[in-house]
C-alpha positions in Angstrom: 15.3 27.9 11.3 16.5 28.8 14.7 14.3 27.1 17.7 14.7 28.6 21.3 14.2 26.6 24.2 13.1 27.5 27.6 13.0 25.4 30.9 10.1 25.3 32.9 8.7 24.8 36.3 8.3 21.7 35.8 11.9 19.7 35.5 9.7 16.8 33.1 8.9 19.6 30.3 10.6 22.1 28.3 9.1 24.9 26.2 10.4 25.1 22.4 9.8 28.1 20.7 10.0 27.8 16.7 9.8 31.2 16.1 6.3 31.3 14.4 2.9 30.5 15.1 1.9 27.1 16.3 -1.7 27.3 17.0 -1.8 30.9 16.6 -5.4 31.9 17.5 -7.0 28.4 17.1 -6.7 27.2 21.0 -4.4 24.9 22.4 -3.9 21.5 22.0 -2.7 18.5 24.5 -1.5 15.2 23.9 -0.4 12.3 25.9 -0.5 9.4 22.9 0.1 9.4 19.6 -3.0 7.5 19.0 -5.2 10.5 20.3 -2.7 12.6 18.0 -3.9 11.8 14.8 -5.4 15.3 13.8 -1.7 16.8 14.7 1.1 15.4 12.3 3.7 17.6 14.6 2.2 16.1 17.8 2.5 12.3 16.1 6.0 13.1 15.4 6.7 14.0 18.4 5.4 11.4 20.2 7.1 8.6 18.1 10.3 9.8 19.8 11.2 7.1 22.9 10.8 8.8 26.0 8.2 11.5 25.2 5.0 11.2 27.1 3.3 14.6 26.3 3.0 17.3 23.8 1.3 20.6 24.5 0.9 22.9 21.5 0.1 26.5 22.3 -0.1 29.8 20.5 3.6 30.0 19.3 5.1 27.2 21.2 5.3 23.5 22.0 5.8 22.1 25.4 7.2 18.8 25.3 7.2 16.3 28.4 9.4 13.4 28.9 8.9 10.1 30.6 10.5 10.0 34.4 13.8 7.5 32.8 14.0 9.7 29.8 17.2 12.3 29.8 16.8 15.8 28.2 20.4 15.7 27.2 19.3 12.7 25.0 15.8 13.9 23.8 16.4 17.6 23.3 18.2 17.1 20.0 15.9 14.8 18.7 12.7 17.1 19.7 14.6 19.8 17.9 15.2 17.8 14.8 11.7 16.7 14.6 9.7 20.6 14.9 12.4 21.4 12.5 11.4 19.1 10.2 7.9 19.6 10.5 7.6 23.0 9.7 10.1 22.8 7.1 7.8 20.0 5.6 5.2 22.6 5.0 2.7 20.1 7.0 0.1 22.0 9.3 0.5 21.7 12.9 -3.5 20.5 13.1 -5.5 18.9 10.1 -8.5 20.9 11.0 -9.1 24.7 11.6 -11.5 24.1 14.8 -10.3 25.3 18.0 -9.1 22.5 19.7 -9.0 21.4 23.0 -9.9 24.9 24.6 -12.7 24.3 27.0 -11.9 27.4 28.8 -12.1 30.1 26.0 -14.7 32.5 27.0 -16.3 33.0 23.4 -17.5 29.3 23.2 -18.9 28.8 27.1 -21.7 30.0 28.2 -21.9 30.2 32.1 -24.6 29.3 34.4 -24.2 32.2 36.7 -22.0 35.2 37.1 -19.8 33.7 39.7 -18.7 31.5 37.1 -18.4 34.3 34.8 -16.2 36.3 36.9 -13.7 33.3 37.9 -13.5 32.4 34.2 -12.5 35.9 33.4 -9.7 35.8 36.1 -8.4 32.7 34.5 -8.5 34.0 30.9 -7.2 37.4 31.6 -5.0 36.9 34.6 -3.6 32.9 34.6 -3.5 31.7 31.4 -1.4 34.3 29.9 1.1 33.9 33.0 1.5 30.2 32.9 1.6 30.1 29.1 4.9 32.2 29.9 6.0 28.4 31.3 4.6 26.6 28.4 1.4 25.1 30.2 -2.1 26.2 30.5 -5.1 26.4 33.0 -8.6 25.8 32.1 -12.2 26.5 34.1 -13.8 23.3 34.6 -16.8 24.5 36.8 -17.5 26.0 40.2 -19.4 23.9 42.4 -20.1 24.7 46.4 -17.5 26.8 46.6 -14.7 24.9 44.8 -13.1 25.9 41.5 -12.3 23.1 39.4 -9.2 23.7 37.0 -7.8 21.2 34.4 -3.9 21.8 34.4 -2.4 21.2 30.8 1.4 21.3 29.3 4.0 21.9 31.7 1.4 22.4 34.6 0.2 18.7 34.4 2.5 16.9 36.7 4.8 19.9 37.8 5.9 19.7 41.3 5.1 23.2 41.9 1.2 23.1 40.4 -0.1 22.8 44.3 1.4 25.9 45.2 0.5 27.6 42.2 -3.0 26.7 42.7 -3.2 27.1 46.0 -1.2 30.0 46.9 -1.4 32.1 43.6 -4.9 31.2 41.8 -6.9 30.2 44.8 -5.7 33.7 46.6 -6.6 35.7 43.9 -9.9 34.1 43.0 -10.6 34.5 47.1 -9.6 38.2 47.0 -12.0 39.1 44.3 -14.7 36.6 44.5 -15.7 35.9 48.1 -17.9 32.8 46.9 -14.5 30.9 46.0 -13.5 29.0 49.2 -10.6 26.4 47.3 -9.6 25.6 43.8 -8.9 21.8 43.2 -7.3 20.5 40.1 -8.6 18.1 37.7 -6.6 15.3 36.4 
């Protein structure tokens, strides 16, 4: 099994591409500690590695975040080994097939108003595919008093350039298409 790695704009996160579906069409999943990852044998395995403090499972990738004091030179072989062991073991990535942690999926959320629907559509079609290429995800939470609230996940969470992405990228795009949008704010 050959697993590719890609750097992300977040120096604490590396994107691992195992060459097969990870979550496929079952959404995404974000885990910050092993105790919350019991539904994912892969995430548990990765979070047991000392120095790993986050695992984000995407369609065909795994983004792994390290603690500040940890070093990718030492961690990368351990992560590659854990991912390879998982996929060769035949265990599922998730123990249940339900969509996981995908609060922004357009088919599962009904918007209260037209503006929220327009925002959600732009996030789903223009933003999420772009940030997935960098190993992350951005999910629409709500629109309130001219402010769009978004969850930053995977490589996007804690990324030094995430503020620039939000303010100069997403906010400008949303304001261009939807005049009611005045600002974009992250939800931690």
